[in-house]
C-alpha positions in Angstrom: 74.8 121.1 27.0 73.7 120.7 30.4 76.4 120.5 33.3 76.1 120.2 37.5 76.7 123.9 37.5 74.0 125.1 35.4 71.7 122.8 37.2 72.8 124.0 40.6 72.3 127.8 39.5 68.9 126.9 38.2 68.2 125.4 41.5 69.4 128.7 43.7 67.5 130.9 41.0 64.7 129.2 41.4 64.7 128.9 45.3 65.2 132.7 45.3 62.3 133.6 42.9 60.5 131.1 44.9 61.1 132.5 48.4 60.2 136.2 47.2 56.4 135.0 45.7 55.9 133.3 49.6 53.8 135.2 51.8 54.0 134.3 55.8 50.7 135.0 58.1 50.3 134.0 62.1 47.0 132.9 63.8 47.5 133.7 67.8 44.1 132.2 69.4 43.6 131.6 73.4 41.9 128.3 72.7 43.1 124.6 71.8 42.9 121.6 72.4 44.2 121.3 75.7 41.8 124.9 76.6 38.5 125.2 74.3 36.5 127.4 74.3 34.0 126.7 77.0 30.1 127.2 76.3 26.8 126.5 77.9 24.3 125.5 75.3 22.5 129.0 73.7 25.2 131.2 75.3 26.8 133.2 73.1 30.8 135.5 73.8 32.9 137.3 71.5 37.1 135.9 71.4 39.4 137.6 70.1 42.2 136.3 67.8 45.5 137.8 66.3 47.0 138.3 63.1 50.3 138.6 62.7 52.1 139.3 59.5 55.8 137.7 59.6 56.2 138.5 56.2 58.6 141.6 54.7 55.5 142.7 52.3 52.4 143.9 53.6 49.2 142.1 52.5 45.3 142.3 52.6 44.4 138.6 54.5 40.2 137.4 53.6 39.0 135.4 56.3 35.8 132.8 56.3 34.0 130.8 58.7 33.0 127.5 59.1 30.9 125.8 61.4 28.4 126.0 63.9 27.2 129.4 65.5 31.0 131.9 64.6 31.1 134.6 62.8 33.4 137.2 62.1 32.6 140.6 63.8 35.0 143.1 62.4 36.3 141.7 58.4 36.5 139.9 56.3 39.0 141.9 55.0 42.1 142.3 57.3 44.8 144.8 55.5 48.1 143.9 57.8 51.6 145.7 57.7 54.7 144.0 57.6 55.7 142.7 60.9 52.7 144.2 62.8 50.0 142.1 64.9 46.3 142.9 64.5 42.7 142.3 66.6 40.3 139.7 65.0 36.9 139.6 66.6 34.8 136.7 66.7 31.4 135.7 68.1 31.0 132.8 68.8 27.3 130.8 70.2 26.8 127.1 71.6 23.0 126.4 69.6 20.5 126.1 71.8 19.8 122.1 71.1 23.7 121.3 72.2 23.7 118.4 74.6 26.6 118.8 77.7 29.9 117.5 76.8 29.4 117.8 73.1 32.4 119.1 71.2 32.4 121.0 68.4 35.3 122.9 66.4 34.6 126.5 64.0 37.5 126.5 61.5 38.2 130.6 60.3 40.4 130.5 57.6 43.0 133.7 56.1 43.8 133.9 53.1 46.0 136.4 51.6 43.9 138.5 48.8 46.8 139.7 46.7 46.3 139.9 42.5 49.0 139.1 40.3 49.7 141.6 37.7 50.1 140.9 33.9 49.5 137.2 34.7 52.3 136.0 36.3 51.7 132.9 39.0 52.4 134.2 43.1 51.6 132.2 45.8 50.1 133.7 47.9 49.5 132.2 51.7 46.5 131.5 53.8 46.5 130.0 57.3 43.8 128.1 59.0 43.0 127.9 62.5 41.1 125.4 64.7 39.1 126.5 67.6 37.3 123.8 69.3 34.5 124.5 71.7 33.3 122.2 74.9 29.3 122.4 75.5 29.0 122.4 79.6 27.0 123.3 82.4 26.3 126.4 82.7 26.8 125.8 87.2 29.6 123.9 86.0 31.2 127.1 84.1 30.0 129.3 87.0 31.7 127.1 89.9 35.5 127.9 88.3 34.3 131.8 88.9 33.7 131.0 92.3 36.9 129.6 92.7 38.5 132.2 92.0 35.6 134.3 94.1 37.0 131.9 97.1 40.7 131.8 96.4 40.6 136.2 96.4 38.3 136.6 99.3 41.6 134.4 101.3 44.4 136.2 100.2 42.3 139.3 101.2 41.6 137.8 104.3 45.7 137.5 104.3 46.5 140.8 103.3 44.6 142.4 106.0 44.9 139.7 109.0 49.1 141.1 107.8 48.6 144.6 108.0 46.9 144.5 111.6 49.5 142.6 113.1 52.2 145.0 111.6 50.1 147.7 113.3 49.7 146.0 116.1 54.0 145.0 116.2 54.7 148.4 115.5 52.0 149.8 118.7 53.9 147.9 121.0 57.6 148.7 119.7 56.7 152.5 119.9 55.6 151.6 123.8 59.0 150.4 125.0 
């Protein structure tokens, strides 16, 4: 006879067993919908993702890439210790024929390649990250760098003026 107690005990046992079979991993990327990777047509760059094993067990992940112009540089297998973060290098290139303003995504999936012993069913971790890529004009992309250089020059100029003024004030104070 099945009682409420037996059902509760069965549900609790299944829950505890299932949590030991599930692995967890996070992928951290500097790019998202609000901050896409910006490349000009034909441009190639290397980006770095970070894998973090949030599970209690060590695992090995296999990376696969889908999308235009992306490849894993240091994979495809990533052994990762519990609680540790490791870098993943990805080369991304915009096609030569890409139109300015075009947007596309690169999809990178990481799957735990855990094998099951004795035919037992195990649930493995898998995570997919989508990296948005925006095709921009070289001039537009370099404009950000020019603005940064101008800001640095302004800050250096202000620091130099403050330094000169402090030396002048110090000399005047020593003359009195």
